[in-house]
C-alpha positions in Angstrom: -150.0 -57.2 -53.1 -147.7 -57.7 -50.1 -145.1 -60.3 -49.3 -144.2 -61.2 -45.7 -140.8 -62.5 -44.7 -140.1 -65.6 -42.5 -137.3 -68.0 -41.6 -137.1 -71.3 -43.3 -135.6 -74.2 -41.1 -134.8 -77.6 -42.7 -133.7 -80.5 -40.4 -133.2 -77.9 -37.6 -130.8 -75.8 -39.6 -130.5 -73.2 -42.2 -131.2 -74.6 -45.7 -128.2 -75.7 -47.8 -127.9 -74.7 -51.4 -128.4 -78.4 -52.2 -131.8 -78.2 -50.4 -132.9 -75.3 -52.5 -131.8 -76.9 -55.8 -133.5 -80.2 -54.8 -136.8 -78.4 -54.2 -136.6 -76.7 -57.5 -135.7 -79.9 -59.4 -137.6 -82.6 -57.4 -140.7 -80.9 -56.1 -144.0 -82.2 -57.4 -145.8 -80.4 -60.2 -149.2 -81.3 -58.8 -150.4 -81.8 -55.2 -153.8 -83.3 -54.6 -153.4 -84.8 -51.1 -153.2 -81.7 -49.0 -156.6 -81.2 -47.4 -159.2 -80.2 -50.0 -157.1 -78.0 -52.3 -155.5 -79.2 -55.5 -152.4 -77.4 -56.6 -150.5 -76.9 -59.8 -146.9 -75.7 -59.0 -144.3 -74.0 -61.2 -140.8 -73.6 -59.7 -137.4 -72.3 -60.8 -134.0 -71.4 -59.3 -132.8 -68.1 -60.6 -129.4 -66.4 -60.5 -128.1 -69.0 -58.2 -130.0 -67.2 -55.5 -133.8 -67.2 -55.8 -136.1 -70.2 -55.4 -139.3 -68.9 -57.0 -142.6 -70.9 -56.8 -145.9 -70.0 -58.3 -149.0 -72.0 -57.4 -152.5 -72.1 -58.8 -155.0 -73.9 -56.6 -158.6 -74.3 -55.5 -160.9 -76.4 -53.3 -161.6 -79.7 -55.2 -164.6 -80.5 -53.1 -166.7 -77.4 -53.9 -169.1 -78.5 -56.6 -172.7 -78.0 -57.7 -174.5 -79.9 -60.4 -175.9 -76.7 -61.8 -174.5 -73.2 -62.5 -176.1 -69.8 -63.0 -176.0 -68.4 -66.5 -175.7 -64.7 -65.8 -176.5 -63.6 -69.3 -180.0 -65.3 -69.1 -180.5 -65.5 -65.3 -181.2 -69.2 -65.5 -179.6 -72.3 -63.9 -178.2 -75.0 -66.2 -176.2 -78.1 -65.9 -172.6 -77.6 -64.7 -170.3 -78.3 -67.7 -167.5 -79.1 -65.4 -167.1 -82.6 -64.1 -166.4 -83.5 -60.5 -162.8 -84.6 -61.4 -162.1 -81.1 -62.9 -161.1 -78.1 -60.8 -160.8 -74.5 -61.9 -157.4 -73.4 -60.4 -158.2 -69.7 -60.1 -156.5 -68.9 -56.8 -152.9 -67.8 -56.9 -150.0 -68.2 -54.4 -146.4 -67.1 -54.5 -143.3 -68.3 -52.5 -139.7 -67.1 -52.7 -136.6 -68.2 -50.9 -133.6 -65.8 -51.1 -130.4 -67.8 -50.6 -128.4 -64.7 -50.2 -130.3 -63.3 -47.2 -131.7 -66.6 -46.0 -135.2 -65.3 -46.0 -138.5 -67.0 -47.1 -141.3 -64.8 -48.5 -144.9 -65.5 -49.4 -147.9 -63.3 -50.3 -150.2 -65.5 -48.2 -149.0 -66.2 -44.7 -151.9 -68.6 -44.1 -150.3 -70.9 -46.6 -147.1 -71.5 -44.7 -148.4 -74.9 -43.7 -148.7 -75.9 -47.4 -145.1 -74.7 -48.0 -143.8 -76.8 -45.1 -145.7 -79.8 -46.5 -144.4 -79.3 -50.0 -140.8 -78.7 -49.1 -140.8 -81.7 -46.7 -142.1 -84.0 -49.3 -139.6 -82.8 -51.9 -136.7 -83.3 -49.5 -137.9 -86.0 -47.2 -136.7 -83.8 -44.3 -138.3 -81.9 -41.4 -139.3 -78.4 -42.4 -140.4 -75.4 -40.3 -141.4 -71.8 -41.3 -140.9 -69.5 -38.4 -141.6 -65.8 -37.7 -138.5 -63.7 -38.3 -136.9 -61.8 -35.5 -137.9 -58.2 -35.4 -134.9 -56.9 -33.4 -131.4 -57.9 -32.6 -132.3 -58.0 -28.9 -135.1 -60.5 -29.6 -132.6 -62.7 -31.5 -130.1 -62.5 -28.6 -132.7 -63.5 -26.1 -133.7 -66.5 -28.2 -130.4 -68.2 -28.8 -127.8 -69.7 -26.4 -124.8 -69.6 -28.7 -123.4 -68.1 -31.9 -122.2 -70.5 -34.6 -121.5 -68.4 -37.6 -121.1 -64.9 -39.1 -121.6 -64.2 -42.8 -121.0 -60.8 -44.3 -120.7 -59.0 -47.6 -118.6 -55.8 -47.9 -118.7 -53.7 -51.0 -115.9 -51.3 -51.9 -116.7 -47.6 -51.2 -115.0 -44.5 -49.9 -116.0 -45.3 -46.3 -114.2 -48.6 -46.2 -111.0 -47.8 -48.1 -109.2 -46.7 -45.0 -105.7 -48.1 -44.4 -106.6 -51.0 -42.1 -109.8 -52.1 -44.0 -110.3 -55.6 -45.3 -110.0 -54.2 -48.8 -106.6 -52.6 -48.3 -105.4 -55.8 -46.6 -106.2 -57.7 -49.7 -104.1 -55.3 -51.8 -101.2 -55.6 -49.3 -101.3 -59.4 -48.9 -101.9 -60.5 -52.5 -100.5 -57.6 -54.5 -103.7 -57.4 -56.5 -106.1 -54.5 -57.3 -108.6 -53.7 -54.6 -111.6 -56.0 -55.0 -115.1 -54.7 -55.7 -116.8 -57.0 -53.1 -115.7 -59.3 -50.3 -117.9 -62.2 -49.0 -116.7 -63.9 -45.9 -118.0 -66.7 -43.5 -116.6 -67.0 -40.0 -117.3 -70.0 -37.9 -117.4 -69.5 -34.1 -118.1 -73.1 -33.0 -120.7 -72.5 -30.3 -119.7 -69.3 -28.6 -122.1 -68.6 -25.7 -124.3 -65.7 -26.4 -123.2 -63.8 -23.3 -119.6 -63.8 -24.5 -120.7 -62.7 -28.0 -122.9 -59.8 -27.2 -120.1 -57.2 -27.3 -119.0 -58.4 -30.7 -122.6 -58.4 -31.9 -123.0 -54.8 -31.0 -119.8 -54.1 -33.1 -121.5 -55.9 -36.0 -124.5 -53.6 -35.7 -122.2 -50.6 -35.8 -120.6 -51.9 -39.0 -124.0 -52.3 -40.7 -125.3 -48.9 -39.4 -122.1 -47.2 -40.7 -122.8 -48.4 -44.3 -119.5 -50.3 -44.5 -121.3 -53.6 -45.0 -124.0 -54.5 -47.5 -125.1 -57.6 -45.6 -124.4 -59.2 -42.2 -126.1 -62.4 -41.1 -125.7 -64.1 -37.7 -126.5 -67.7 -37.1 -127.0 -69.2 -33.7 -128.7 -72.1 -31.9 -131.5 -72.1 -29.4 -132.0 -74.4 -26.4 -133.3 -77.2 -28.6 -130.2 -77.0 -30.9 -132.3 -75.5 -33.7 -130.4 -73.0 -35.9 -131.7 -69.4 -35.9 -130.6 -66.6 -38.2 -130.7 -62.9 -37.9 -130.1 -60.6 -40.9 -129.3 -57.0 -39.9 -131.2 -55.9 -43.1 -134.3 -58.0 -42.5 -136.4 -55.8 -40.2 -138.9 -55.0 -43.0 -142.2 -56.8 -42.0 -143.7 -56.8 -45.5 -142.8 -55.8 -49.0 -145.5 -54.2 -51.2 -145.5 -54.4 -55.0 -147.9 -52.6 -57.4 -149.6 -55.2 -59.6 -153.1 -55.1 -61.1 -155.5 -57.9 -61.8 -156.7 -58.6 -65.3 -160.3 -59.0 -66.4 -160.5 -62.4 -64.9 -159.3 -61.1 -61.5 -155.9 -62.7 -61.7 -152.4 -61.4 -61.5 -149.8 -61.9 -64.3 -147.4 -64.2 -62.5 -144.4 -63.0 -64.6 -145.1 -59.4 -63.6 -145.3 -60.4 -59.9 -142.0 -62.3 -60.1 -140.1 -59.5 -61.8 -141.4 -56.7 -59.6 -140.9 -58.6 -56.4 -137.4 -59.8 -57.2 -136.5 -56.2 -58.1 -137.6 -55.2 -54.6 -135.4 -57.6 -52.7 -132.3 -57.6 -54.9 
């Protein structure tokens, strides 16, 4: 199984933590009004970071009055009524609050995810392809709004002028294990920010930073994000189907979250 990453946009911006919690708490358990498929949805918010959604679904309009009994090779009356649907198809969604990335194992179901999130929040929702390079991101935005980064303590960044050493000097405390920081730039034009952006790339490439996320706006004022660690196009996990040709959803969740932590 492979998961593909995308960008989730809510009301023309990056989702807030309140948006993610509201989807987890208020999203419907059943959806029967999205085209012909009926869905049963299980959702949870884990580790104050991962919105995990597992869906079982199938086309509610596919029905025959008779079924084939394979043990006797004869047709007999269908024991299932027209109001009953066997939800044997499986679908997985995940939103990682830390990296601001949305994942699914079925990219054709992004439309359903948009519909589901929009109904849960009563907001406009888009799921967009993620940028595959820093240059593509720079070409697509007109201004930089925000920089978020996480720096973990290691030998490389314990130099005299590092952020870690500055914390020791300013506060008189032990050197922290990790620093998370958000810097607001207002709306700095992208042309003015390109030199600084290249510096951010050097920081990430040098291994001094665990995570660096840029947030900008395009010509229509829609927020766009770029994670310097998000260039992976898809994430494979090794899971096997059971005798009913279905995946164990708990195994899928555990293995996938271990891959993106």
